[in-house]
C-alpha positions, 0 to 999 in steps of 0.5 A: 291316616285310615288309608295308610292303616288299611294298606298296612293291614293289607300288607300284613295279610299279604305277608301272612298269606305268603307264609301259607296262613290259611286265615289270611288267604281266606280273608283275601278270598272273601274280600276279592272273590265277588268282584273277581267272579264278576270279572270272570263272568264277563268273559265266560258265559257259564256261571259254573265255569266262571267260578271254576276259572276264578278258583283256579286263578285264586290258586295262582294268586296264592302260589305267586303272591310272593311276586306281588311287588306292591306296585299298583293296587293289589286288586288290580294285580289279582284282576289281571291274573283273573283275566289271563286265566279266563283267556287261557280257559277260552283258548283251551276250550276252543280255538279263539277265532277273530272274525274277519267278516261279520258273522252273527247268530241272532239270539231270541229275545223272547225272555227279555224284560222290557227294561234293560237290566244288568242281566240283559246287557250281559246277555247281549255281551255273551251273545257276541262271538268269543273274539269280539267279546274278549276284546270288547271286555278288555278294551271297554270294561278293563281299559286296556289299550289295543297294543296291550290287547294285541300283546296279551292275545298274540294278535295284530293291533289292527285286528284288535281295533277291527274286532272292537269295531265289529263288537260295537256295531253288533251290540248297537244292532242288538240294543236296537232290536231289544228296544224294538222288542220291548216297545212292541215294534219288533 
């Protein structure tokens, strides 16, 4: 019974937000912005740029709210807009390159603590080349299939699979380096 009430309340807030009710829009923003900032942060290294992209994406959420068809979750719909906006931002900032051969610049691990934290893992993901990072996030974090990723990014499905494989290999190497560093064997 509570789930139905929540959906009815959410539907009412969405309806009011479509009518440009600022209070309803603020409720949506307040509820979803922390999660959506995390989504943007997965794709964009700089926190301030991630915040800017999130705000731009929320503007798109509110301007396209009338297109939400109540098929699937509202949060999932917002999340997809965030991901698409992140990809667009990366494309505008620089050409999105998908590397055919391994090309990786070693990062210094001098400031990494001995235990793995969320920040440590985010650091490792951030240090991946952009093409690897985007595909890793879309596949491993967001759960998209390679066919969906290839359609989103306009690449071959095999390229998506290859980039994921390279990303996993680099992350595995980075984790081993981090373990060795934290154990004092590096």
